N, C-alpha and C positions, 0 to 999 in steps of 0.2 A: 149763358152769357146775355141773352136777349133781355132787355129791360133792366139790366144792372148798370149802375153808375160807374164812372171811371174808378172811383175808390174801391168798389166791390170787385172789379175785374183786375185792378192794378195796372191796366193799360191806359196810357194817356190819350186823351181825345186829340184829334188833329184838325187843323182848320181845313175846310173844304174850299177849294178854289172855285170862284164864280166866273162865269162867262162875262167878258171876253178874255180872261187870263190866257196868255199865249201858250202856257204849258199844256192846256187842254187840247191844243192843236198839234202837239208834238207826238211822234211815234215813240213808244216805250221800247227799251232794248230787252233782249232775252236775259233772263236770270241765269247766272252761271254758278257753279259750286262755290266760287269765291264770295258770292252774295248771300250765302246761306244764313249767316248770323243776322245780317241786316233784314232779310225777309222774315226770319223767325221773330224778330222784334217788331217788325212792321205789321204783320197780320193781326195780332190781338188788338192793336190800336185801330186798325182799319175796321175790324168788327165793332169795337166799342163806338167808333165814330159813326158808322153806318146805322147801328141800332139807335143811337141817340138822336140822329137827324130828324125823323126816322126814315130809313130807306130799306130797300131789299137787295141792293147791290152797290158796290163801290170799286172803282178801279184806282190803282196806285197813282196814276197821274192826276187824279182829282184831288189828291192831298200832296201833290208836288213831287212825287217820286216817279222817275221814268223807268221803273222796272215793270216787266210784264207779270203783274200780280192783280188778281181780282178776288173779291169776296162776295158771296151771295147767300141769301137765305129767303126763300119765297114761301116757307112754311108758315102756318098760323102762329101767332105770337106765343100761344101757350104750348107749342110743340116745336121749338126751334130746331132747325136742321142746317146749321152753318156749314158752308163748304168754301175752302180756299183753293184757288186754281192758279198754279204757277205755269207760266208760258202756255196759256191756253190757246188752242187753235181749232177752228171749225174744220173738220175733215169730211163732213157730209151734211147736206141740207136737202130738205124735201122740195119738190117742185110746187107742192101745195103751199099757198100763202095764207097768212092769218093777220088780221088787223087788230091791234090793241091800243088803248090809250097809254101813252108813255109820258113820264116826267123824268126829271134828272136833278140830283142834289146840286149840281153845278149850274143849273138853270132853274132856280127855285120858283115854285108856285106857278109854273107854266107847263101846260099839258097839250098833247096833240095825238091824233090817231096816226100810227105808224104801221106800215105793212111790211112784213118780213116773212122768210120761210117759216112754215108752221112747226117743223121739227128740225133739230140739228143733232149732230154727233160731234162732241168736243173731246179732243185729246189734251191732256195736261199732266203736270206733275203735282203730287201732293207735297206737304211740308217736309216729308222724309226723302223726297226726290224720286219716289216711285212713279212710273208712268201709268196713267189711268185713262179711261174713256168713260164718258157719260152720254147717254141719249136723253134728249129733253123735248118736251112739247109744251104747248100752252104758255103760261106766264114764265115758267122756268126757261123755256127756249128763247123767249123774247128778252128776258133779263140777261142771259148769257151773251146773246148777240149784241145787246146794248153795251154791256161792259167790255166785251172784246173790241167793239168799235172804239171805245174810249182809248184803248191801248194803241190804236192806230190813228188817233187824232181825229176821229169822226164822232160827231154829236148827233143825237136823234133829230135835231132840227134840219140836218143835212138831207133827210129823207122827205122833207116837206117841199111844196112848191115855193118858189121865190116869194110870192105874195104872202103865203101863210107864215113862212119863216120870218120875213121882215116884220109882220104884224106882231108875232110872238116875241121877237127880240126887242121891238120897241116897247111892248108892254113890260118886259123884264127891266129894261133901262129905266123906264118911268118908275116902276116899283122900287128899284134900288135907289134911285135919286130921292124918292119920298122917304124911304127908310133912313137914309143918311141925314135928311133935313129934319126928320122928326126925332 
């Protein structure tokens, strides 16, 4: 699917909400069996949108849906390894921390160093409703934590000092204003 256009995947691209859209600060609700058809339709569009952006993760609330759904793919572009996680929850995290530069499709072109647990174990359901667990470290662990944070209304800028956060968000506001003017 990676690198394919909307017409090749058949999945429509979705608009990505940009900070300070209030939906980004809302907590997503658990997916229930009654949501199965909506989730099955949503996930391909989330992947298409994430790849087109381009990004390595996308949470449903970033595209305006308050369902607990994330999609991630941290594999090299020539070896895609997409994974959709329904109702993901972190069930274990390491005491060891790791710092990585993070960005966000909802806070375009802004990056900052974020410190998080180096390793996590996440429990989730797949598209068929099967319960699964995945252990992650490195970029995959950071991506999972970042996307699960989205489902809880938390953004990566919330991990920054007030000074760094304000500078970054002012840069974003200025860039968005310039983009609208140009």
